[in-house]
C-alpha positions as CSV (number, residue, x, y, z in Angstrom):
1,X,-3.2,51.2,13.8
2,X,-4.3,53.1,16.9
3,X,-2.3,55.7,18.7
4,X,-3.1,57.6,21.9
5,X,-3.0,61.4,22.1
6,X,0.8,61.4,22.4
7,X,1.3,59.3,19.3
8,X,2.2,56.1,21.1
9,X,0.9,52.8,19.8
10,X,-2.0,51.3,21.7
11,X,-2.6,47.6,21.6
12,X,-6.1,46.6,20.4
13,X,-7.3,43.4,21.9
14,X,-9.9,41.3,20.2
15,X,-12.0,38.6,21.8
16,X,-11.5,35.0,21.1
17,X,-11.4,34.1,17.4
18,X,-11.2,30.7,15.8
19,X,-7.5,30.9,14.9
20,X,-6.5,32.3,18.3
21,X,-8.2,29.4,20.0
22,X,-6.3,26.9,17.8
23,X,-3.0,28.3,18.7
24,X,-3.8,28.9,22.4
25,X,-3.7,32.7,22.4
26,X,-6.5,34.4,24.3
27,X,-6.2,37.7,22.6
28,X,-4.6,38.5,19.3
29,X,-3.3,42.0,18.4
30,X,-3.6,42.5,14.7
31,X,-1.4,45.5,14.5
32,X,1.8,44.5,16.3
33,X,4.7,42.2,15.9
34,X,3.0,39.8,18.3
35,X,0.1,39.7,16.0
36,X,2.4,38.9,13.1
37,X,3.9,36.0,15.0
38,X,0.5,34.7,16.0
39,X,-0.8,34.8,12.4
40,X,2.3,33.1,11.2
41,X,2.0,30.3,13.8
42,X,-1.7,29.9,12.9
43,X,-0.9,29.6,9.2
44,X,1.9,27.1,9.9
45,X,-0.5,25.1,12.1
46,X,-3.2,25.1,9.3
47,X,-0.6,24.0,6.7
48,X,0.6,21.2,8.9
49,X,-2.9,19.9,9.5
50,X,-3.8,20.2,5.8
51,X,-0.6,18.3,4.9
52,X,-1.3,15.5,7.5
53,X,-4.9,15.2,6.2
54,X,-3.7,15.0,2.6
55,X,-1.2,12.3,3.5
56,X,-3.8,10.4,5.4
57,X,-6.3,10.5,2.6
58,X,-3.7,9.4,0.0
59,X,-2.6,6.6,2.3
60,X,-6.1,5.3,2.8
61,X,-6.8,5.6,-1.0
62,X,-3.6,3.7,-1.7
63,X,-4.3,0.9,0.7
64,X,-7.9,0.4,-0.6
65,X,-6.9,0.3,-4.3
66,X,-3.5,-1.4,-4.2
67,X,-4.6,-4.8,-2.9
68,X,-3.9,-7.6,-5.4
69,X,-6.9,-9.3,-7.0
70,X,-7.8,-12.4,-5.1
71,X,-7.9,-15.7,-6.9
72,X,-11.3,-17.0,-7.8
73,X,-10.7,-20.7,-7.1
74,X,-10.8,-22.9,-4.0
75,X,-7.4,-23.2,-2.2
76,X,-8.3,-26.8,-0.9
77,X,-8.9,-27.9,-4.5
78,X,-5.7,-26.1,-5.5
79,X,-3.7,-28.2,-3.0
80,X,-5.2,-31.3,-4.6
81,X,-4.3,-30.1,-8.1
82,X,-0.7,-29.3,-6.8
83,X,-0.4,-32.9,-5.6
84,X,-2.1,-34.4,-8.7
85,X,0.2,-32.5,-11.1
86,X,3.2,-33.6,-9.1
87,X,4.4,-30.0,-8.7
88,X,6.3,-31.0,-5.6
89,X,8.9,-32.8,-7.8
90,X,10.3,-29.3,-8.7
91,X,8.8,-27.0,-6.1
92,X,8.9,-27.1,-2.3
93,X,6.4,-25.8,0.3
94,X,7.6,-25.6,3.9
95,X,10.7,-27.7,3.0
96,X,8.8,-30.5,1.4
97,X,9.5,-31.2,-2.3
98,X,12.1,-30.1,-4.7
99,X,14.6,-27.7,-3.0
100,X,15.5,-25.8,-6.2
101,X,12.3,-23.8,-6.5
102,X,10.6,-23.1,-3.2
103,X,7.1,-21.5,-3.3
104,X,7.1,-20.3,0.3
105,X,6.3,-16.5,0.3
106,X,5.2,-16.4,-3.4
107,X,1.7,-15.5,-2.5
108,X,2.9,-12.3,-0.8
109,X,5.2,-11.3,-3.7
110,X,3.2,-12.0,-6.8
111,X,-0.4,-11.1,-7.7
112,X,-3.0,-13.7,-8.8
113,X,-2.5,-12.6,-12.4
114,X,1.2,-13.1,-12.2
115,X,0.9,-16.5,-10.6
116,X,-1.6,-17.5,-13.3
117,X,0.8,-16.3,-16.0
118,X,3.6,-18.4,-14.4
119,X,1.4,-21.5,-14.6
120,X,0.0,-21.0,-18.1
121,X,2.9,-19.2,-19.9
122,X,6.0,-20.2,-17.9
123,X,8.5,-19.5,-20.8
124,X,7.2,-16.0,-21.3
125,X,7.3,-15.2,-17.6
126,X,10.8,-16.7,-17.3
127,X,11.9,-14.4,-20.0
128,X,10.2,-11.4,-18.4
129,X,11.6,-12.2,-15.0
130,X,15.0,-13.1,-16.5
131,X,14.9,-16.4,-14.7
132,X,17.9,-18.7,-15.3
133,X,16.6,-21.7,-13.3
134,X,17.1,-25.1,-14.8
135,X,15.1,-27.0,-15.8
136,X,12.6,-24.5,-17.0
137,X,8.9,-25.0,-16.1
138,X,7.1,-27.0,-18.7
139,X,4.2,-25.6,-20.8
140,X,1.8,-28.5,-20.1
141,X,-0.1,-26.7,-17.4
142,X,-1.7,-24.3,-19.9
143,X,-3.9,-27.3,-20.9
144,X,-5.4,-27.7,-17.5
145,X,-9.1,-26.8,-17.1
146,X,-9.7,-23.1,-16.1
147,X,-11.2,-24.1,-12.7
148,X,-8.1,-26.2,-11.8
149,X,-5.8,-23.3,-12.8
150,X,-7.9,-20.9,-10.7
151,X,-7.8,-23.3,-7.7
152,X,-4.0,-23.7,-8.1
153,X,-3.6,-19.9,-8.2
154,X,-5.8,-19.6,-5.1
155,X,-3.6,-22.2,-3.3
156,X,-0.3,-20.6,-4.2
157,X,-1.6,-17.2,-3.1
158,X,-2.1,-18.6,0.4
159,X,1.6,-19.3,0.6
160,X,2.6,-16.0,2.3
């Protein structure tokens, strides 16, 4: 602290510093109440910027890692498998087929692995999901060739 000859406090002005430029103060007095407020404002600004950057980094990391795994098969072939296996008897897509079990929006709700499990192990998935739909999905689709199952999964995933 500086005092003049009479013992009164004298403001000490400092030239621009990095933190004073950030908060819009031309001069910051380090030994006064004004200086305390400026430092406090600067630290709050730094904390806010740090918090926003952290949230942004976490958001970007979440968005890049949380995407469901894409199916390996060909959706066009999957549509043919859907028709060949007569899935439309029990399931409907865009209002066409069995009304009890619509598949519209399933691609946005379930991952490729979950859809594959529903096709290959329907009883296990029905128990896991606590599904009470009647009649239950038959187990016969687990005997399909792997490329047909993958194509069917890819097709169902396009139904968003």
